[in-house]
C-alpha positions in Angstrom: -61.0 32.9 -41.7 -62.2 30.3 -39.2 -59.6 28.0 -40.4 -56.8 30.5 -39.7 -58.0 31.2 -36.2 -58.1 27.4 -35.5 -54.6 27.1 -36.8 -53.4 29.9 -34.5 -55.0 28.3 -31.5 -53.4 24.9 -32.4 -50.0 26.6 -32.7 -50.5 28.2 -29.2 -51.4 24.9 -27.8 -48.3 23.3 -29.4 -46.0 25.9 -28.0 -47.7 25.6 -24.6 -47.2 21.8 -24.6 -43.5 22.4 -25.6 -43.0 24.8 -22.7 -44.8 22.4 -20.3 -42.6 19.5 -21.5 -39.5 21.6 -21.1 -40.6 22.6 -17.5 -41.2 18.9 -16.6 -37.8 17.9 -18.0 -36.1 20.8 -16.2 -37.7 19.8 -12.9 -36.8 16.2 -13.4 -33.2 17.1 -14.2 -33.0 19.4 -11.1 -34.2 16.5 -8.9 -31.6 14.1 -10.4 -28.9 16.7 -9.9 -29.8 17.2 -6.3 -29.8 13.5 -5.7 -26.4 13.1 -7.3 -24.9 16.1 -5.4 -23.5 13.9 -2.5 -21.7 11.7 -5.0 -20.2 14.7 -6.7 -19.1 16.1 -3.4 -17.4 12.8 -2.5 -15.6 12.7 -5.9 -14.5 16.3 -5.4 -13.2 15.6 -1.9 -11.4 12.5 -3.3 -9.8 14.6 -6.0 -8.6 17.1 -3.4 -7.2 14.4 -1.1 -5.3 12.7 -3.9 -3.9 16.1 -5.0 -2.7 16.9 -1.5 -1.1 13.5 -1.1 0.6 13.8 -4.5 1.8 17.4 -3.6 3.2 16.1 -0.3 5.0 13.3 -2.2 6.6 15.8 -4.6 7.7 18.1 -1.9 9.1 15.2 0.2 10.9 13.8 -2.8 12.5 17.2 -3.4 13.7 17.3 0.2 15.1 13.7 0.0 17.4 14.8 -2.8 19.5 16.5 -0.1 20.3 13.2 1.7 19.9 10.6 -1.0 23.6 10.1 -1.4 24.0 9.4 2.3 21.1 6.9 2.2 22.6 5.1 -0.8 25.9 4.8 1.0 24.1 3.4 4.1 22.2 0.9 2.0 25.5 -0.3 0.5 27.0 -1.1 3.9 26.1 -4.8 3.9 28.1 -5.4 0.7 31.1 -3.5 1.9 30.4 0.1 0.7 30.0 1.8 -2.6 33.4 0.7 -3.8 32.1 -2.8 -4.1 29.6 -1.8 -6.7 30.4 -1.7 -10.4 28.3 0.4 -12.8 28.3 -0.7 -16.5 25.8 1.8 -17.9 26.1 5.5 -18.4 22.9 6.5 -16.7 22.7 3.8 -14.1 24.0 5.9 -11.2 21.5 8.7 -11.9 18.7 6.2 -12.1 19.6 4.8 -8.7 19.8 8.2 -7.2 16.3 9.1 -8.6 14.8 5.8 -7.3 16.3 6.2 -3.8 15.1 9.9 -3.7 11.6 8.8 -4.7 11.6 6.1 -2.1 12.8 8.5 0.6 10.2 11.0 -0.4 7.5 8.3 -0.1 8.7 7.5 3.4 8.7 11.2 4.4 5.3 11.8 2.9 3.8 8.7 4.4 2.2 10.5 7.4 0.5 13.0 5.1 -0.7 10.2 2.7 -2.1 8.1 5.6 -3.8 11.2 7.0 -5.4 12.0 3.7 -6.7 8.5 3.3 -8.1 8.4 6.8 -9.7 11.8 6.5 -11.5 10.5 3.4 -12.6 7.2 5.0 -13.4 8.0 8.6 -16.5 10.1 8.0 -18.3 7.1 6.5 -17.5 4.7 9.3 -19.2 3.9 12.5 -17.6 4.9 15.8 -16.4 1.3 16.6 -15.0 0.9 13.0 -13.2 4.2 13.4 -11.6 3.0 16.6 -10.4 -0.2 15.0 -9.0 1.7 12.0 -7.1 4.1 14.3 -5.7 1.2 16.2 -4.7 -0.8 13.1 -2.9 1.9 11.2 -0.1 2.5 13.8 0.3 -1.2 14.4 0.6 -1.8 10.7 3.3 0.8 10.5 5.2 -0.8 13.4 4.9 -4.3 12.0 6.2 -3.2 8.6 9.1 -1.3 10.3 9.8 -4.5 12.3 10.0 -6.5 9.0 12.3 -3.9 7.5 14.5 -4.0 10.6 14.6 -7.8 10.6 15.7 -7.8 6.9 18.5 -5.2 7.6 19.9 -6.7 10.8 19.3 -10.4 10.2 18.6 -11.3 6.6 21.0 -9.2 4.7 24.1 -9.9 6.8 23.5 -13.6 6.2 22.3 -13.6 2.6 24.8 -11.2 0.9 28.0 -13.0 1.9 26.5 -16.3 0.8 25.5 -14.9 -2.6 28.7 -13.0 -3.3 31.1 -15.9 -2.2 29.1 -18.9 -3.5 31.4 -21.4 -5.2 34.4 -19.1 -4.7 33.5 -17.1 -7.8 34.2 -13.3 -7.7 31.0 -11.4 -8.1 30.9 -7.9 -9.4 27.6 -6.4 -8.3 25.8 -3.7 -10.3 24.2 -0.9 -8.3 20.8 -1.3 -10.0 20.7 -5.0 -9.2 21.9 -4.6 -5.7 19.6 -1.8 -4.6 16.6 -3.4 -6.3 17.4 -6.6 -4.4 17.8 -4.8 -1.0 14.6 -2.7 -1.3 12.5 -5.5 -2.7 13.6 -7.8 0.1 12.8 -5.2 2.8 9.4 -4.5 1.2 8.2 -8.1 1.0 9.5 -9.1 4.4 7.7 -6.0 5.8 4.5 -7.1 4.1 4.9 -10.6 5.5 5.1 -9.1 9.0 1.6 -7.7 8.5 0.1 -11.2 8.9 -1.2 -10.7 12.5 -3.3 -7.7 11.4 -4.6 -9.4 8.3 -5.7 -12.5 10.4 -7.2 -10.3 13.1 -9.2 -8.5 10.4 -10.4 -11.8 9.0 -11.4 -12.9 12.5 -13.2 -9.7 13.1 -15.2 -10.3 9.9 -16.0 -13.9 11.1 -14.1 -15.5 8.2 -11.8 -17.4 10.5 -11.6 -18.3 14.2 -8.8 -19.0 16.6 -9.8 -22.6 16.8 -9.5 -23.0 13.1 -6.1 -21.4 13.0 -4.8 -23.5 15.8 -6.2 -26.7 14.2 -4.7 -25.8 10.8 -1.1 -25.2 12.0 0.2 -27.9 9.7 -1.2 -26.3 6.6 0.0 -22.9 7.8 3.5 -24.3 8.2 3.5 -25.5 4.6 2.2 -22.1 3.4 4.8 -20.2 5.4 7.6 -22.5 4.0 6.4 -21.6 0.5 6.4 -17.9 1.4 9.8 -18.2 2.9 11.2 -19.9 -0.2 9.7 -17.2 -2.4 10.9 -14.3 -0.4 14.3 -15.6 0.6 17.0 -14.6 -1.9 19.0 -17.8 -1.4 18.1 -21.5 -1.6 19.9 -22.7 1.5 17.8 -23.9 4.5 19.6 -21.6 6.9 18.2 -18.4 5.3 14.8 -20.0 4.8 14.8 -20.8 8.5 15.6 -17.2 9.3 12.4 -16.1 7.6 10.2 -19.0 8.8 11.1 -18.6 12.5 9.5 -15.1 12.8 6.6 -16.1 10.6 5.8 -18.9 12.9 6.0 -16.6 15.9 3.7 -14.1 14.1 1.3 -16.9 13.4 1.1 -17.7 17.1 0.5 -14.0 17.8 -2.2 -14.1 15.1 -4.0 -16.9 16.9 -4.0 -15.0 20.2 -5.4 -11.8 18.5 -8.0 -13.9 16.7 -9.1 -15.3 20.0 -9.3 -11.8 21.6 -11.3 -10.4 18.6 -13.6 -13.5 18.6 -14.7 -12.8 22.2 -15.7 -9.2 21.3 
């Protein structure tokens, strides 16, 4: 009888220990969940921002379907119009139409995409960092647009006649090749025009100084020559010079901006 009572007491203690262990584990899990709540909130906000940006892109792409044909005709102006292009694949024209529509949608949705990115980043920045970001985003847009405009009004009118009439051989240009060439050239020249902002950011982070940039102009010239040779669609020095000239000017502007930032 005594043995049975002792066994019952041990069972009660075992169950009591189990419940206590469960309570400790539950309390610990609750503390960990509360500590990870901010991270989960940030991830949820990121998911919503990405979804809104993607939705804006889809809507803008649907809108761009309306005027994609006009955009394609305008982009074909430097080569002499759509009649100068020869399609050799059955689905090539549809593929070009879809690519240009997506590109137009991306351009239309860019304000919404930039807003979603900034709305996610700004709360975690200091007041002075927010001011710098708000200044840099519009200037980055303007510089990129300047690079695109330079490509359209200066580079393409010089490059396309050279490429199509080289050695007097008749060139039949495919739409896919032509539009990929034009859009890629606009994009990379636009990226190159972002150099002042990149250098200003590096100067703000104390990685470079205006004095170092001014003293290393020879090395910068070599680097810009390599960039111009990579971006330029032709191998002649005239078109390379057309790219190098604005890059040199942008490098001088970068030195001035680095000096201004360095004093702050």
